[in-house]
C-alpha positions in Angstrom: 21.0 -0.3 -63.6 18.1 -0.2 -66.1 18.4 1.4 -69.5 15.8 4.0 -70.4 13.7 1.6 -72.4 13.8 -1.1 -69.7 12.8 1.5 -67.1 9.9 2.5 -69.3 8.7 -1.1 -69.8 9.1 -1.7 -66.0 7.0 1.3 -65.2 4.3 0.6 -67.9 4.1 -3.1 -66.8 3.7 -2.2 -63.2 1.1 0.4 -64.0 -0.9 -2.1 -66.1 -0.7 -4.8 -63.5 -1.7 -2.4 -60.7 -4.6 -1.1 -62.8 -5.9 -4.6 -63.6 -5.8 -5.5 -59.9 -7.7 -2.3 -59.0 -10.4 -3.0 -61.6 -10.7 -6.6 -60.5 -11.1 -5.7 -56.8 -13.5 -2.9 -57.6 -15.6 -5.3 -59.7 -15.6 -7.9 -57.0 -16.6 -5.4 -54.3 -19.5 -3.9 -56.4 -20.8 -7.2 -57.7 -20.4 -9.5 -54.7 -19.8 -7.7 -51.5 -22.1 -4.7 -51.7 -25.2 -6.7 -52.6 -24.4 -9.2 -49.8 -24.3 -6.4 -47.2 -27.2 -4.3 -48.5 -30.0 -6.3 -46.8 -32.4 -5.5 -49.7 -35.2 -7.2 -47.8 -35.2 -4.4 -45.3 -35.5 -1.6 -47.9 -38.7 0.1 -48.8 -39.8 1.5 -52.1 -39.0 5.2 -52.8 -41.9 7.5 -52.0 -43.3 5.5 -49.1 
């Protein structure tokens, strides 16, 4: 059984680790995967 302070540290540690993983995967998707699948060469300028 965890004490109250141990439970709090476990919760905060898990939250921080999960948040860091989420930010890392989001950054990877937006900086690497989206540009790779956009096919910018097929896009035309706005207003044409």
